C-alpha positions in Angstrom: -14.8 -20.5 -20.7 -12.6 -23.8 -21.6 -13.4 -26.7 -20.0 -10.5 -29.2 -19.1 -11.8 -32.8 -18.0 -10.1 -34.1 -15.0 -8.8 -37.5 -15.9 -8.7 -38.7 -12.0 -12.1 -38.0 -11.6 -13.8 -37.5 -15.3 -15.1 -34.4 -14.4 -15.5 -30.9 -16.0 -12.9 -28.2 -14.7 -13.3 -24.6 -15.6 -10.5 -23.0 -17.1 -10.4 -18.8 -17.1 -10.1 -17.4 -20.3 -7.9 -14.2 -20.2 -7.4 -13.2 -24.4 -5.1 -10.2 -23.1 -3.2 -10.6 -26.4 -6.9 -9.9 -28.3 -8.1 -7.3 -25.6 -5.1 -5.2 -25.8 -4.9 -5.1 -29.7 -8.8 -4.0 -29.2 -7.9 -1.5 -26.4 -5.1 0.5 -29.1 -7.7 0.1 -31.7 -10.1 2.0 -29.2 -7.6 4.6 -28.5 -7.3 5.7 -32.1 -10.9 5.4 -32.9 -11.2 7.9 -29.7 -8.3 10.0 -30.7 -10.5 10.9 -34.2 -13.1 12.4 -32.1 -11.0 14.7 -30.8 -11.1 18.0 -31.9 -8.0 19.5 -33.3 -5.4 21.6 -30.9 -1.4 21.3 -30.7 -2.1 20.6 -26.8 -4.5 17.4 -28.1 -2.1 16.7 -31.2 0.9 16.3 -28.8 -1.3 14.1 -26.0 -2.6 11.9 -28.7 0.8 11.0 -30.2 1.9 10.0 -26.6 -1.3 8.0 -25.8 -1.5 6.2 -29.2 2.4 4.7 -28.6 1.6 3.9 -24.9 -2.1 1.8 -26.0 -0.1 0.1 -28.4 3.5 -0.2 -26.7 0.3 -2.2 -24.0 0.1 -5.0 -26.3 3.3 -5.2 -27.6 4.7 -6.1 -24.3 2.8 -8.0 -22.9 3.4 -10.2 -26.3 6.8 -9.8 -26.1 6.3 -11.1 -22.0 4.8 -14.1 -23.3 8.1 -15.1 -24.8 9.7 -14.6 -21.8 12.5 -16.8 -21.0 12.4 -16.5 -17.0 9.6 -15.8 -14.6 11.7 -12.6 -13.7 11.6 -11.6 -17.0 8.0 -12.1 -17.4 7.4 -9.9 -14.5 9.5 -7.1 -15.2 7.4 -7.0 -18.7 4.3 -7.7 -17.4 4.8 -4.2 -14.7 5.8 -2.2 -18.0 2.4 -3.1 -19.5 0.8 -1.9 -16.5 2.6 1.0 -16.3 2.0 1.9 -19.6 -1.4 1.3 -19.3 -1.4 3.7 -16.5 -3.4 6.7 -16.9 -2.3 9.2 -14.1 -5.7 11.2 -12.6 -5.3 14.5 -12.5 -6.6 16.4 -9.5 
């Protein structure tokens, strides 16, 4: 974790490091590596395309959120990231 010195007290203060740009890139890369391990079938091919697009979209939308012009825009783009990363559980 990075440290920031509190100028009024001279004591170090810890600031959390989220590194989400790097983590979303690694996520997209890991998804692609996983897809390569799947057995070929028409269904797997179609599903693989969609999951690859979604995994890349998470990082792209996160970077867009960081460039948001307003708090409202930022929140909307973060919600899109969450939506793209959500995986439905089948019953």
